[in-house]
N, CA, C and O atoms as a Tripos MOL2 file, in Angstrom:
@<TRIPOS>MOLECULE
protein
  284   283    71     0     0
PROTEIN
NO_CHARGES

@<TRIPOS>ATOM
      1 N          90.6780   75.2650  121.8640 N.3       1 MET1
      2 CA         91.6920   76.0460  122.0740 C.3       1 MET1
      3 C          91.3990   76.5600  120.7560 C.2       1 MET1
      4 O          90.8790   76.1170  119.7330 O.2       1 MET1
      5 N          92.1230   78.0940  121.2920 N.am      2 THR2
      6 CA         91.6860   79.2370  119.6680 C.3       2 THR2
      7 C          92.1640   78.9130  118.4540 C.2       2 THR2
      8 O          92.6860   80.0240  118.3600 O.2       2 THR2
      9 N          92.4490   78.4170  117.4760 N.am      3 HIS3
     10 CA         93.3510   78.4150  116.5400 C.3       3 HIS3
     11 C          94.8800   79.6360  116.5720 C.2       3 HIS3
     12 O          95.7310   79.2360  115.7770 O.2       3 HIS3
     13 N          95.2750   80.8480  117.2530 N.am      4 ASN4
     14 CA         96.2300   81.0560  117.6460 C.3       4 ASN4
     15 C          96.6270   80.2380  118.7620 C.2       4 ASN4
     16 O          97.8170   80.3060  119.0700 O.2       4 ASN4
     17 N          95.9920   79.5910  119.3310 N.am      5 GLU5
     18 CA         96.8200   79.0030  120.6260 C.3       5 GLU5
     19 C          97.2330   77.4100  119.7100 C.2       5 GLU5
     20 O          98.3140   76.9560  120.0870 O.2       5 GLU5
     21 N          96.7620   76.8420  118.9740 N.am      6 LEU6
     22 CA         96.7830   75.7870  117.5130 C.3       6 LEU6
     23 C          98.4230   75.8660  116.9510 C.2       6 LEU6
     24 O          99.4720   75.2230  116.9690 O.2       6 LEU6
     25 N          97.7450   77.3210  116.3720 N.am      7 LEU7
     26 CA         99.6760   77.5700  115.5710 C.3       7 LEU7
     27 C         100.9460   78.2900  116.4310 C.2       7 LEU7
     28 O         102.1500   78.1860  116.1960 O.2       7 LEU7
     29 N         100.5110   78.7840  117.1250 N.am      8 LYS8
     30 CA        101.7690   78.1870  118.4660 C.3       8 LYS8
     31 C         102.3510   76.4280  118.6660 C.2       8 LYS8
     32 O         103.3880   75.8850  118.2860 O.2       8 LYS8
     33 N         101.5370   76.0710  119.1860 N.am      9 LEU9
     34 CA        101.3400   74.4440  119.6550 C.3       9 LEU9
     35 C         102.1820   74.2840  118.0970 C.2       9 LEU9
     36 O         103.3210   74.7060  118.2940 O.2       9 LEU9
     37 N         102.0420   73.8560  116.7120 N.am     10 ALA10
     38 CA        101.9290   73.5380  116.3150 C.3      10 ALA10
     39 C         103.8440   74.0560  116.1500 C.2      10 ALA10
     40 O         104.9300   73.4900  116.2740 O.2      10 ALA10
     41 N         103.4520   75.1410  115.8840 N.am     11 ARG11
     42 CA        105.3620   75.0820  115.4620 C.3      11 ARG11
     43 C         106.2110   75.1200  116.6590 C.2      11 ARG11
     44 O         107.2830   75.6990  116.4820 O.2      11 ARG11
     45 N         106.0110   74.6690  117.7790 N.am     12 LYS12
     46 CA        106.6080   74.2190  119.1740 C.3      12 LYS12
     47 C         107.2490   73.0790  119.1720 C.2      12 LYS12
     48 O         108.3510   72.8030  119.6470 O.2      12 LYS12
     49 N         105.8840   71.9200  118.1570 N.am     13 LYS13
     50 CA        106.0100   70.4030  118.4330 C.3      13 LYS13
     51 C         107.2750   70.6940  116.5490 C.2      13 LYS13
     52 O         107.6240   69.8820  115.6920 O.2      13 LYS13
     53 N         107.4000   71.4160  116.6220 N.am     14 ALA14
     54 CA        107.7210   71.1910  115.2680 C.3      14 ALA14
     55 C         109.3790   71.7880  115.3910 C.2      14 ALA14
     56 O         110.1690   72.0860  114.4940 O.2      14 ALA14
     57 N         109.5580   71.8250  117.2000 N.am     15 GLY15
     58 CA        110.3590   72.4600  116.5080 C.3      15 GLY15
     59 C         112.0210   73.7550  116.3470 C.2      15 GLY15
     60 O         113.2380   73.9320  116.2890 O.2      15 GLY15
     61 N         110.1190   74.4660  116.3640 N.am     16 MET16
     62 CA        110.9960   75.6450  115.3230 C.3      16 MET16
     63 C         110.8730   76.9290  115.8180 C.2      16 MET16
     64 O         109.8430   77.1880  116.4410 O.2      16 MET16
     65 N         111.9440   78.0280  115.6290 N.am     17 SER17
     66 CA        112.1420   79.6050  116.3150 C.3      17 SER17
     67 C         110.1080   79.9050  115.2360 C.2      17 SER17
     68 O         109.5220   79.2240  114.3940 O.2      17 SER17
     69 N         109.6110   81.8410  116.2630 N.am     18 GLN18
     70 CA        108.6860   81.7880  114.7440 C.3      18 GLN18
     71 C         109.4510   82.5320  113.7700 C.2      18 GLN18
     72 O         108.8410   83.5610  113.4830 O.2      18 GLN18
     73 N         110.7800   82.3970  113.0120 N.am     19 THR19
     74 CA        111.4920   82.6800  112.5990 C.3      19 THR19
     75 C         111.9740   81.7430  111.7400 C.2      19 THR19
     76 O         112.3290   82.1000  110.6170 O.2      19 THR19
     77 N         112.0860   79.9840  112.2600 N.am     20 GLU20
     78 CA        111.9110   79.7340  111.2680 C.3      20 GLU20
     79 C         110.7620   78.8920  110.7860 C.2      20 GLU20
     80 O         110.8590   78.2780  109.7230 O.2      20 GLU20
     81 N         109.9730   78.8550  111.3240 N.am     21 PHE21
     82 CA        108.7660   78.6410  111.5980 C.3      21 PHE21
     83 C         107.8470   79.8920  109.8010 C.2      21 PHE21
     84 O         107.1570   79.6670  108.8070 O.2      21 PHE21
     85 N         108.5340   81.1050  110.4880 N.am     22 ALA22
     86 CA        107.7860   81.7700  108.9250 C.3      22 ALA22
     87 C         108.8030   81.3260  108.1890 C.2      22 ALA22
     88 O         108.1270   80.4940  107.5830 O.2      22 ALA22
     89 N         110.0490   81.1700  107.6630 N.am     23 GLY23
     90 CA        110.7470   80.5320  106.7790 C.3      23 GLY23
     91 C         110.8010   80.3500  106.3200 C.2      23 GLY23
     92 O         111.4260   80.7790  105.3500 O.2      23 GLY23
     93 N         109.5120   78.4810  106.6310 N.am     24 TYR24
     94 CA        109.2990   77.6510  106.1080 C.3      24 TYR24
     95 C         108.4550   78.2590  105.7730 C.2      24 TYR24
     96 O         108.7420   78.7690  104.6900 O.2      24 TYR24
     97 N         107.1040   78.6350  106.2360 N.am     25 PHE25
     98 CA        106.5300   78.5320  105.2400 C.3      25 PHE25
     99 C         106.5240   79.8370  104.8210 C.2      25 PHE25
    100 O         105.3920   80.3130  104.7400 O.2      25 PHE25
    101 N         107.0730   80.2800  104.6440 N.am     26 ARG26
    102 CA        107.3440   82.0000  103.4440 C.3      26 ARG26
    103 C         107.2340   82.9640  103.5790 C.2      26 ARG26
    104 O         107.6850   83.7770  102.7730 O.2      26 ARG26
    105 N         106.2690   83.4710  105.1830 N.am     27 MET27
    106 CA        105.6230   84.0320  105.6970 C.3      27 MET27
    107 C         106.3200   84.7680  106.0140 C.2      27 MET27
    108 O         107.5330   84.5620  106.0640 O.2      27 MET27
    109 N         105.3880   86.5690  106.5300 N.am     28 PRO28
    110 CA        107.1260   87.0810  107.6290 C.3      28 PRO28
    111 C         106.3680   87.8090  108.7540 C.2      28 PRO28
    112 O         105.3630   88.5170  108.8250 O.2      28 PRO28
    113 N         107.1720   87.3860  109.4920 N.am     29 VAL29
    114 CA        107.6010   87.1010  110.5010 C.3      29 VAL29
    115 C         107.0330   87.5710  111.2810 C.2      29 VAL29
    116 O         106.2590   86.8340  111.8930 O.2      29 VAL29
    117 N         107.1200   89.3210  111.7600 N.am     30 LYS30
    118 CA        106.4270   90.0570  112.2480 C.3      30 LYS30
    119 C         104.2970   89.1860  112.2390 C.2      30 LYS30
    120 O         103.4950   89.2480  113.1700 O.2      30 LYS30
    121 N         104.0650   88.4520  110.7050 N.am     31 THR31
    122 CA        102.0670   88.5330  110.4480 C.3      31 THR31
    123 C         102.3720   87.5850  111.0730 C.2      31 THR31
    124 O         103.1930   87.5640  110.1560 O.2      31 THR31
    125 N         102.7210   86.1310  112.1690 N.am     32 LEU32
    126 CA        103.4910   84.8420  112.3390 C.3      32 LEU32
    127 C         103.3060   85.5220  114.2490 C.2      32 LEU32
    128 O         102.9160   84.9230  115.2510 O.2      32 LEU32
    129 N         103.6370   86.5150  114.1260 N.am     33 ARG33
    130 CA        104.0020   87.1340  115.9970 C.3      33 ARG33
    131 C         102.5590   88.0470  116.2220 C.2      33 ARG33
    132 O         102.0090   88.3810  117.2720 O.2      33 ARG33
    133 N         102.0000   88.4280  114.1120 N.am     34 HIS34
    134 CA        100.5030   88.7930  115.6930 C.3      34 HIS34
    135 C          99.4670   87.4340  115.6340 C.2      34 HIS34
    136 O          98.4290   87.3300  116.2880 O.2      34 HIS34
    137 N          99.9980   86.4520  114.7150 N.am     35 TRP35
    138 CA         98.3030   85.4540  115.0060 C.3      35 TRP35
    139 C          98.7150   84.7200  116.5470 C.2      35 TRP35
    140 O          97.8420   84.0590  117.1100 O.2      35 TRP35
    141 N          99.9710   84.8590  117.1350 N.am     36 GLU36
    142 CA        100.3830   83.9540  117.8540 C.3      36 GLU36
    143 C          99.6390   84.5040  119.5630 C.2      36 GLU36
    144 O          99.1760   83.8900  120.5250 O.2      36 GLU36
    145 N          99.9290   86.4230  119.1240 N.am     37 ILE37
    146 CA         99.6690   86.9030  119.8560 C.3      37 ILE37
    147 C          97.6170   87.4790  120.2470 C.2      37 ILE37
    148 O          96.9920   88.1190  121.0920 O.2      37 ILE37
    149 N          97.3710   86.7410  119.0310 N.am     38 ASN38
    150 CA         95.9570   87.5000  119.1770 C.3      38 ASN38
    151 C          95.8720   88.8160  118.3200 C.2      38 ASN38
    152 O          94.8150   89.4090  118.1020 O.2      38 ASN38
    153 N          96.6330   89.0540  118.0380 N.am     39 GLU39
    154 CA         97.1690   90.2820  117.4100 C.3      39 GLU39
    155 C          94.7520   90.5750  116.0180 C.2      39 GLU39
    156 O          93.6150   91.0460  115.9730 O.2      39 GLU39
    157 N          96.0510   89.5950  115.2580 N.am     40 ARG40
    158 CA         95.3740   88.6220  114.1150 C.3      40 ARG40
    159 C          94.4040   87.0670  113.9780 C.2      40 ARG40
    160 O          94.7220   85.8950  113.7740 O.2      40 ARG40
    161 N          93.6230   87.4940  114.1170 N.am     41 LYS41
    162 CA         93.0510   86.1300  113.6270 C.3      41 LYS41
    163 C          93.7330   85.2690  112.9620 C.2      41 LYS41
    164 O          93.5860   85.3950  111.7460 O.2      41 LYS41
    165 N          94.5190   84.3270  113.3280 N.am     42 VAL42
    166 CA         94.7430   83.0370  111.7760 C.3      42 VAL42
    167 C          93.2740   83.0140  110.4260 C.2      42 VAL42
    168 O          92.2030   83.4700  110.8260 O.2      42 VAL42
    169 N          93.3170   82.6470  109.3910 N.am     43 PRO43
    170 CA         92.8760   82.7620  108.4790 C.3      43 PRO43
    171 C          92.4480   80.7040  109.0900 C.2      43 PRO43
    172 O          93.3330   79.9030  109.3890 O.2      43 PRO43
    173 N          91.0620   80.4170  109.0990 N.am     44 ASP44
    174 CA         90.7870   78.5990  109.1260 C.3      44 ASP44
    175 C          91.3610   78.2240  107.7780 C.2      44 ASP44
    176 O          92.4350   77.6240  107.8240 O.2      44 ASP44
    177 N          90.7450   78.5120  106.3600 N.am     45 TYR45
    178 CA         92.1860   77.1800  105.4620 C.3      45 TYR45
    179 C          93.5510   77.6820  105.4140 C.2      45 TYR45
    180 O          94.3590   77.1460  104.6560 O.2      45 TYR45
    181 N          93.9100   78.7420  106.2170 N.am     46 LEU46
    182 CA         95.7880   78.8710  106.3080 C.3      46 LEU46
    183 C          95.8020   78.5590  107.0300 C.2      46 LEU46
    184 O          95.6450   79.7160  106.6420 O.2      46 LEU46
    185 N          95.8280   78.0800  108.0590 N.am     47 LEU47
    186 CA         95.7320   76.5220  109.0070 C.3      47 LEU47
    187 C          95.4770   75.1850  108.9220 C.2      47 LEU47
    188 O          96.0990   74.1290  109.0390 O.2      47 LEU47
    189 N          94.2890   75.5830  108.6650 N.am     48 ARG48
    190 CA         93.8990   74.1040  108.1310 C.3      48 ARG48
    191 C          95.5980   73.3660  106.9050 C.2      48 ARG48
    192 O          96.3170   72.4330  107.2640 O.2      48 ARG48
    193 N          95.6950   73.8200  106.1320 N.am     49 LEU49
    194 CA         96.2750   73.5730  105.4430 C.3      49 LEU49
    195 C          98.5940   73.7170  105.5190 C.2      49 LEU49
    196 O          99.3190   72.9960  104.8330 O.2      49 LEU49
    197 N          99.2540   75.0900  106.7780 N.am     50 MET50
    198 CA        100.2150   74.0910  107.6620 C.3      50 MET50
    199 C          99.5440   73.7260  108.1620 C.2      50 MET50
    200 O          98.7600   74.6340  107.8840 O.2      50 MET50
    201 N          98.7670   72.8740  109.0170 N.am     51 LEU51
    202 CA         98.6720   72.0930  110.1270 C.3      51 LEU51
    203 C          99.1090   70.3210  108.7870 C.2      51 LEU51
    204 O          99.8630   69.3550  108.9110 O.2      51 LEU51
    205 N          98.1090   70.7840  107.6690 N.am     52 TYR52
    206 CA         98.1400   69.5530  106.9440 C.3      52 TYR52
    207 C         100.0980   68.8280  106.2170 C.2      52 TYR52
    208 O         100.5090   67.6910  105.9830 O.2      52 TYR52
    209 N         100.8540   70.4510  106.0930 N.am     53 LYS53
    210 CA        101.9250   70.5240  105.3440 C.3      53 LYS53
    211 C         102.5550   69.1310  106.0120 C.2      53 LYS53
    212 O         102.7890   67.9920  105.6100 O.2      53 LYS53
    213 N         102.7470   70.1260  107.6960 N.am     54 LEU54
    214 CA        103.2240   69.7190  108.8290 C.3      54 LEU54
    215 C         103.4200   68.7070  108.8880 C.2      54 LEU54
    216 O         104.5210   68.1560  108.8580 O.2      54 LEU54
    217 N         102.0270   68.0800  109.0180 N.am     55 GLU55
    218 CA        101.5140   67.0730  109.0060 C.3      55 GLU55
    219 C         102.4240   65.7590  108.1310 C.2      55 GLU55
    220 O         103.0050   64.8160  108.6680 O.2      55 GLU55
    221 N         102.3630   65.9410  107.2070 N.am     56 MET56
    222 CA        102.1810   65.3320  106.0970 C.3      56 MET56
    223 C         104.1630   65.0950  105.8700 C.2      56 MET56
    224 O         104.5990   64.0530  105.3790 O.2      56 MET56
    225 N         105.0830   66.2290  106.3180 N.am     57 GLU57
    226 CA        106.2810   65.7140  105.5510 C.3      57 GLU57
    227 C         106.8290   65.4530  107.4430 C.2      57 GLU57
    228 O         107.9720   65.4930  107.8980 O.2      57 GLU57
    229 N         105.3530   65.1650  108.2590 N.am     58 GLY58
    230 CA        106.0810   64.7380  109.4120 C.3      58 GLY58
    231 C         106.7240   65.5740  110.3260 C.2      58 GLY58
    232 O         107.6310   65.2450  111.0910 O.2      58 GLY58
    233 N         106.0220   67.0690  110.1630 N.am     59 LEU59
    234 CA        106.8300   67.9310  111.9010 C.3      59 LEU59
    235 C         105.9540   67.1130  112.4340 C.2      59 LEU59
    236 O         106.1690   65.9010  112.4620 O.2      59 LEU59
    237 N         105.0500   67.5590  112.8370 N.am     60 VAL60
    238 CA        104.1270   67.1430  113.7970 C.3      60 VAL60
    239 C         102.1900   66.1040  113.7570 C.2      60 VAL60
    240 O         101.3700   66.2980  112.8600 O.2      60 VAL60
    241 N         102.0530   65.5080  114.4790 N.am     61 SER61
    242 CA        101.2180   64.0710  114.3710 C.3      61 SER61
    243 C          99.8520   64.4400  115.3310 C.2      61 SER61
    244 O         100.0050   64.9900  116.4220 O.2      61 SER61
    245 N          98.9380   64.1960  114.9770 N.am     62 GLY62
    246 CA         97.6970   65.2670  116.1520 C.3      62 GLY62
    247 C          96.6620   65.8130  116.1750 C.2      62 GLY62
    248 O          95.5780   65.5910  116.7150 O.2      62 GLY62
    249 N          97.2480   66.9200  115.2410 N.am     63 LEU63
    250 CA         97.1020   68.4980  115.7990 C.3      63 LEU63
    251 C          95.6880   68.8230  115.0760 C.2      63 LEU63
    252 O          94.7480   69.3320  115.6860 O.2      63 LEU63
    253 N          95.6390   68.4040  113.4450 N.am     64 GLN64
    254 CA         94.7540   68.5230  111.9970 C.3      64 GLN64
    255 C          93.0290   68.1800  112.8290 C.2      64 GLN64
    256 O          91.9840   68.7500  112.5150 O.2      64 GLN64
    257 N          93.1960   67.0410  113.9800 N.am     65 GLU65
    258 CA         91.4200   67.3850  114.2690 C.3      65 GLU65
    259 C          91.3310   67.8630  115.0690 C.2      65 GLU65
    260 O          90.1730   68.2820  115.0840 O.2      65 GLU65
    261 N          92.1110   68.3300  116.4010 N.am     66 MET66
    262 CA         92.4150   69.5220  116.9600 C.3      66 MET66
    263 C          91.4570   70.4200  116.0780 C.2      66 MET66
    264 O          90.2890   70.2360  116.4210 O.2      66 MET66
    265 N          91.5850   71.3210  115.0650 N.am     67 VAL67
    266 CA         90.4890   71.8200  113.8480 C.3      67 VAL67
    267 C          89.4210   71.5870  114.1620 C.2      67 VAL67
    268 O          88.5650   72.2430  114.7560 O.2      67 VAL67
    269 N          89.4600   70.2630  113.6070 N.am     68 ASP68
    270 CA         87.9320   69.9930  113.1370 C.3      68 ASP68
    271 C          87.2850   69.9810  113.9780 C.2      68 ASP68
    272 O          86.1270   70.1670  113.6040 O.2      68 ASP68
    273 N          87.4250   69.7650  115.7680 N.am     69 ALA69
    274 CA         87.4450   69.5240  116.9180 C.3      69 ALA69
    275 C          86.8070   70.6470  116.9580 C.2      69 ALA69
    276 O          85.6800   70.8090  117.4280 O.2      69 ALA69
    277 N          87.4600   71.4180  116.4970 N.am     70 GLU70
    278 CA         86.3540   72.8090  117.4350 C.3      70 GLU70
    279 C          85.5470   73.6630  116.7110 C.2      70 GLU70
    280 O          84.9040   74.6330  117.1130 O.2      70 GLU70
    281 N          85.6770   73.0630  115.2660 N.am     71 ASP71
    282 CA         84.5700   74.1090  114.8900 C.3      71 ASP71
    283 C          83.2340   73.4560  115.7480 C.2      71 ASP71
    284 O          82.1380   74.0150  115.7020 O.2      71 ASP71
@<TRIPOS>BOND
     1     1     2 1
     2     2     3 1
     3     3     4 2
     4     3     5 am
     5     5     6 1
     6     6     7 1
     7     7     8 2
     8     7     9 am
     9     9    10 1
    10    10    11 1
    11    11    12 2
    12    11    13 am
    13    13    14 1
    14    14    15 1
    15    15    16 2
    16    15    17 am
    17    17    18 1
    18    18    19 1
    19    19    20 2
    20    19    21 am
    21    21    22 1
    22    22    23 1
    23    23    24 2
    24    23    25 am
    25    25    26 1
    26    26    27 1
    27    27    28 2
    28    27    29 am
    29    29    30 1
    30    30    31 1
    31    31    32 2
    32    31    33 am
    33    33    34 1
    34    34    35 1
    35    35    36 2
    36    35    37 am
    37    37    38 1
    38    38    39 1
    39    39    40 2
    40    39    41 am
    41    41    42 1
    42    42    43 1
    43    43    44 2
    44    43    45 am
    45    45    46 1
    46    46    47 1
    47    47    48 2
    48    47    49 am
    49    49    50 1
    50    50    51 1
    51    51    52 2
    52    51    53 am
    53    53    54 1
    54    54    55 1
    55    55    56 2
    56    55    57 am
    57    57    58 1
    58    58    59 1
    59    59    60 2
    60    59    61 am
    61    61    62 1
    62    62    63 1
    63    63    64 2
    64    63    65 am
    65    65    66 1
    66    66    67 1
    67    67    68 2
    68    67    69 am
    69    69    70 1
    70    70    71 1
    71    71    72 2
    72    71    73 am
    73    73    74 1
    74    74    75 1
    75    75    76 2
    76    75    77 am
    77    77    78 1
    78    78    79 1
    79    79    80 2
    80    79    81 am
    81    81    82 1
    82    82    83 1
    83    83    84 2
    84    83    85 am
    85    85    86 1
    86    86    87 1
    87    87    88 2
    88    87    89 am
    89    89    90 1
    90    90    91 1
    91    91    92 2
    92    91    93 am
    93    93    94 1
    94    94    95 1
    95    95    96 2
    96    95    97 am
    97    97    98 1
    98    98    99 1
    99    99   100 2
   100    99   101 am
   101   101   102 1
   102   102   103 1
   103   103   104 2
   104   103   105 am
   105   105   106 1
   106   106   107 1
   107   107   108 2
   108   107   109 am
   109   109   110 1
   110   110   111 1
   111   111   112 2
   112   111   113 am
   113   113   114 1
   114   114   115 1
   115   115   116 2
   116   115   117 am
   117   117   118 1
   118   118   119 1
   119   119   120 2
   120   119   121 am
   121   121   122 1
   122   122   123 1
   123   123   124 2
   124   123   125 am
   125   125   126 1
   126   126   127 1
   127   127   128 2
   128   127   129 am
   129   129   130 1
   130   130   131 1
   131   131   132 2
   132   131   133 am
   133   133   134 1
   134   134   135 1
   135   135   136 2
   136   135   137 am
   137   137   138 1
   138   138   139 1
   139   139   140 2
   140   139   141 am
   141   141   142 1
   142   142   143 1
   143   143   144 2
   144   143   145 am
   145   145   146 1
   146   146   147 1
   147   147   148 2
   148   147   149 am
   149   149   150 1
   150   150   151 1
   151   151   152 2
   152   151   153 am
   153   153   154 1
   154   154   155 1
   155   155   156 2
   156   155   157 am
   157   157   158 1
   158   158   159 1
   159   159   160 2
   160   159   161 am
   161   161   162 1
   162   162   163 1
   163   163   164 2
   164   163   165 am
   165   165   166 1
   166   166   167 1
   167   167   168 2
   168   167   169 am
   169   169   170 1
   170   170   171 1
   171   171   172 2
   172   171   173 am
   173   173   174 1
   174   174   175 1
   175   175   176 2
   176   175   177 am
   177   177   178 1
   178   178   179 1
   179   179   180 2
   180   179   181 am
   181   181   182 1
   182   182   183 1
   183   183   184 2
   184   183   185 am
   185   185   186 1
   186   186   187 1
   187   187   188 2
   188   187   189 am
   189   189   190 1
   190   190   191 1
   191   191   192 2
   192   191   193 am
   193   193   194 1
   194   194   195 1
   195   195   196 2
   196   195   197 am
   197   197   198 1
   198   198   199 1
   199   199   200 2
   200   199   201 am
   201   201   202 1
   202   202   203 1
   203   203   204 2
   204   203   205 am
   205   205   206 1
   206   206   207 1
   207   207   208 2
   208   207   209 am
   209   209   210 1
   210   210   211 1
   211   211   212 2
   212   211   213 am
   213   213   214 1
   214   214   215 1
   215   215   216 2
   216   215   217 am
   217   217   218 1
   218   218   219 1
   219   219   220 2
   220   219   221 am
   221   221   222 1
   222   222   223 1
   223   223   224 2
   224   223   225 am
   225   225   226 1
   226   226   227 1
   227   227   228 2
   228   227   229 am
   229   229   230 1
   230   230   231 1
   231   231   232 2
   232   231   233 am
   233   233   234 1
   234   234   235 1
   235   235   236 2
   236   235   237 am
   237   237   238 1
   238   238   239 1
   239   239   240 2
   240   239   241 am
   241   241   242 1
   242   242   243 1
   243   243   244 2
   244   243   245 am
   245   245   246 1
   246   246   247 1
   247   247   248 2
   248   247   249 am
   249   249   250 1
   250   250   251 1
   251   251   252 2
   252   251   253 am
   253   253   254 1
   254   254   255 1
   255   255   256 2
   256   255   257 am
   257   257   258 1
   258   258   259 1
   259   259   260 2
   260   259   261 am
   261   261   262 1
   262   262   263 1
   263   263   264 2
   264   263   265 am
   265   265   266 1
   266   266   267 1
   267   267   268 2
   268   267   269 am
   269   269   270 1
   270   270   271 1
   271   271   272 2
   272   271   273 am
   273   273   274 1
   274   274   275 1
   275   275   276 2
   276   275   277 am
   277   277   278 1
   278   278   279 1
   279   279   280 2
   280   279   281 am
   281   281   282 1
   282   282   283 1
   283   283   284 2
@<TRIPOS>SUBSTRUCTURE
     1 MET1         2 RESIDUE 1 A MET
     2 THR2         6 RESIDUE 1 A THR
     3 HIS3        10 RESIDUE 1 A HIS
     4 ASN4        14 RESIDUE 1 A ASN
     5 GLU5        18 RESIDUE 1 A GLU
     6 LEU6        22 RESIDUE 1 A LEU
     7 LEU7        26 RESIDUE 1 A LEU
     8 LYS8        30 RESIDUE 1 A LYS
     9 LEU9        34 RESIDUE 1 A LEU
    10 ALA10       38 RESIDUE 1 A ALA
    11 ARG11       42 RESIDUE 1 A ARG
    12 LYS12       46 RESIDUE 1 A LYS
    13 LYS13       50 RESIDUE 1 A LYS
    14 ALA14       54 RESIDUE 1 A ALA
    15 GLY15       58 RESIDUE 1 A GLY
    16 MET16       62 RESIDUE 1 A MET
    17 SER17       66 RESIDUE 1 A SER
    18 GLN18       70 RESIDUE 1 A GLN
    19 THR19       74 RESIDUE 1 A THR
    20 GLU20       78 RESIDUE 1 A GLU
    21 PHE21       82 RESIDUE 1 A PHE
    22 ALA22       86 RESIDUE 1 A ALA
    23 GLY23       90 RESIDUE 1 A GLY
    24 TYR24       94 RESIDUE 1 A TYR
    25 PHE25       98 RESIDUE 1 A PHE
    26 ARG26      102 RESIDUE 1 A ARG
    27 MET27      106 RESIDUE 1 A MET
    28 PRO28      110 RESIDUE 1 A PRO
    29 VAL29      114 RESIDUE 1 A VAL
    30 LYS30      118 RESIDUE 1 A LYS
    31 THR31      122 RESIDUE 1 A THR
    32 LEU32      126 RESIDUE 1 A LEU
    33 ARG33      130 RESIDUE 1 A ARG
    34 HIS34      134 RESIDUE 1 A HIS
    35 TRP35      138 RESIDUE 1 A TRP
    36 GLU36      142 RESIDUE 1 A GLU
    37 ILE37      146 RESIDUE 1 A ILE
    38 ASN38      150 RESIDUE 1 A ASN
    39 GLU39      154 RESIDUE 1 A GLU
    40 ARG40      158 RESIDUE 1 A ARG
    41 LYS41      162 RESIDUE 1 A LYS
    42 VAL42      166 RESIDUE 1 A VAL
    43 PRO43      170 RESIDUE 1 A PRO
    44 ASP44      174 RESIDUE 1 A ASP
    45 TYR45      178 RESIDUE 1 A TYR
    46 LEU46      182 RESIDUE 1 A LEU
    47 LEU47      186 RESIDUE 1 A LEU
    48 ARG48      190 RESIDUE 1 A ARG
    49 LEU49      194 RESIDUE 1 A LEU
    50 MET50      198 RESIDUE 1 A MET
    51 LEU51      202 RESIDUE 1 A LEU
    52 TYR52      206 RESIDUE 1 A TYR
    53 LYS53      210 RESIDUE 1 A LYS
    54 LEU54      214 RESIDUE 1 A LEU
    55 GLU55      218 RESIDUE 1 A GLU
    56 MET56      222 RESIDUE 1 A MET
    57 GLU57      226 RESIDUE 1 A GLU
    58 GLY58      230 RESIDUE 1 A GLY
    59 LEU59      234 RESIDUE 1 A LEU
    60 VAL60      238 RESIDUE 1 A VAL
    61 SER61      242 RESIDUE 1 A SER
    62 GLY62      246 RESIDUE 1 A GLY
    63 LEU63      250 RESIDUE 1 A LEU
    64 GLN64      254 RESIDUE 1 A GLN
    65 GLU65      258 RESIDUE 1 A GLU
    66 MET66      262 RESIDUE 1 A MET
    67 VAL67      266 RESIDUE 1 A VAL
    68 ASP68      270 RESIDUE 1 A ASP
    69 ALA69      274 RESIDUE 1 A ALA
    70 GLU70      278 RESIDUE 1 A GLU
    71 ASP71      282 RESIDUE 1 A ASP
């Protein structure tokens, strides 16, 4: 699974729209859209931080390991 697919999966598992997810992380919606459609690659460190935050706040689980498995 690519970083872009994993980001989209995390957003959906958290039950958020693109607008909600972007607002949650205080980022432009356009940036998130570019990442999700694979027009740009989400930086590895940023994906890890976002998944960590989602997991620590109990919004998703088990996705951090998927990033580690991809490396």
